[in-house]
C-alpha positions in Angstrom: 144.7 41.9 55.5 144.7 39.6 52.4 141.3 38.2 53.4 139.8 41.7 53.4 141.1 42.3 49.9 139.8 39.1 48.5 136.4 39.8 50.0 136.2 43.1 48.0 136.9 41.2 44.8 134.2 38.7 45.6 131.6 41.5 46.0 132.8 43.1 42.8 132.4 39.8 40.9 128.9 39.3 42.3 128.0 42.9 41.4 129.3 42.5 37.9 127.4 39.2 37.5 124.2 40.9 38.7 124.7 43.8 36.3 125.4 41.5 33.3 122.4 39.4 34.2 120.1 42.4 34.5 121.3 43.8 31.2 120.7 40.4 29.6 117.2 40.2 31.0 116.4 43.7 29.8 117.7 42.9 26.3 115.6 39.7 26.3 112.4 41.3 27.5 112.7 44.4 25.2 114.1 42.8 22.0 113.4 39.1 22.0 109.9 39.0 23.6 107.0 40.7 21.8 105.5 43.6 23.7 102.1 42.9 25.2 100.3 45.1 22.7 101.5 46.9 19.6 99.8 49.9 18.1 99.3 49.3 14.3 97.6 52.5 13.2 96.5 55.9 14.7 93.9 58.3 13.4 93.1 61.7 14.9 90.6 64.5 14.3 89.7 67.6 16.3 87.8 70.9 16.2 87.2 73.8 18.6 83.6 74.4 17.6 80.7 74.4 20.0 77.8 72.0 19.4 74.6 72.6 21.4 72.0 70.0 22.2 69.4 71.9 20.2 66.9 70.5 19.6 66.8 69.0 23.1 66.2 65.4 23.8 67.4 64.5 20.3 70.4 62.5 19.2 72.7 64.9 17.3 75.8 63.7 15.5 78.7 66.2 15.8 79.4 67.4 12.3 83.0 67.7 11.1 84.3 65.2 13.7 84.6 61.7 12.4 87.3 59.2 11.6 87.3 56.5 8.9 89.6 53.7 9.8 90.5 50.2 8.7 90.5 47.2 11.0 92.5 44.2 9.9 92.3 40.6 11.1 93.6 40.1 14.7 93.4 43.7 15.6 91.4 45.4 18.3 90.2 49.0 18.2 90.7 51.7 20.9 88.7 55.0 20.7 89.2 58.1 22.8 86.9 61.2 22.7 87.8 64.2 24.8 86.0 67.5 25.1 84.7 70.3 27.3 81.0 70.0 28.3 78.7 72.7 29.5 75.5 72.1 31.3 73.1 75.1 31.7 71.7 75.8 35.2 67.9 76.2 34.7 66.6 75.0 38.1 66.1 71.2 38.4 67.9 68.3 36.7 69.9 69.1 33.6 72.3 66.9 31.7 74.3 66.2 28.6 75.2 62.7 27.3 77.9 61.8 24.8 77.9 58.5 22.8 80.3 56.9 20.3 78.8 55.5 17.1 80.3 53.1 14.7 79.0 53.1 11.1 76.1 55.2 12.2 75.1 52.8 15.0 75.2 54.3 18.5 77.0 52.1 21.0 75.0 52.3 24.3 77.9 50.9 26.4 80.2 53.7 25.1 78.7 56.8 26.7 79.3 59.4 29.4 76.8 61.6 31.1 77.2 64.9 33.0 74.2 65.4 35.3 73.5 68.5 37.4 70.8 69.6 39.8 70.4 73.3 40.6 67.8 75.3 42.5 68.3 78.4 40.3 69.4 79.2 36.8 71.4 81.5 34.7 74.9 80.1 34.1 76.7 77.1 32.7 78.8 74.6 34.6 81.8 73.5 32.5 83.7 70.2 33.0 86.1 68.1 31.0 84.5 65.1 29.5 86.3 62.0 28.3 85.0 58.8 26.8 87.1 55.8 25.8 86.1 52.4 24.5 87.7 49.2 23.2 86.2 47.0 20.5 87.7 43.5 20.5 85.1 41.9 18.1 84.5 44.5 15.4 84.4 43.1 11.8 87.4 43.5 9.5 87.3 46.4 7.0 86.6 50.1 6.9 84.5 51.7 9.6 83.5 55.2 10.6 83.4 56.5 14.2 81.4 59.5 15.1 80.3 61.2 18.3 76.6 61.8 19.2 75.3 64.2 21.9 72.0 64.3 23.6 70.9 66.9 26.2 68.1 68.3 28.3 68.6 72.0 27.5 69.2 73.8 24.3 72.2 75.6 25.8 74.0 72.5 26.9 77.1 71.9 24.7 80.5 70.3 24.0 83.5 72.1 22.5 87.2 71.7 22.2 86.6 68.2 20.8 89.3 65.6 20.0 88.8 62.1 18.6 91.5 59.4 18.5 91.3 55.9 17.0 94.0 53.2 17.3 94.2 49.7 16.0 96.4 47.3 18.0 97.3 43.7 18.5 97.9 42.0 21.8 
């Protein structure tokens, strides 16, 4: 009987040691170690307006949707654009493209395209559209991010637009 009682104490001591060790590791990893990345600044802009690709086949900067931000030494930049896109069915291929631009320069790698083929026309297909991009080698200082649209039909559009910029290290 005494062996059985001492066995329970042994398990309790091992369990207590595991709990203390786990708590120590969590404290060390959350407080002592630096997180992998730390957000330094966040900027946000939004509007509900609809912006059509009119004139067609033309790069159009969305007015009233821009963020001026400051990038400091050692920081990277994360940009997120989200909207609702509508592409008009007109028979054949129709599309809308969305690009990010920094300081007025369109970033070709930072774009999204909604392409649609229809045999008849008369209505719009609406989808959520999201575009995100990270700049690791952007120069220090102030920059402006804007959103550019380009489309094949004058009724193609984006609306319910949000734009987020974050600088971070790590």
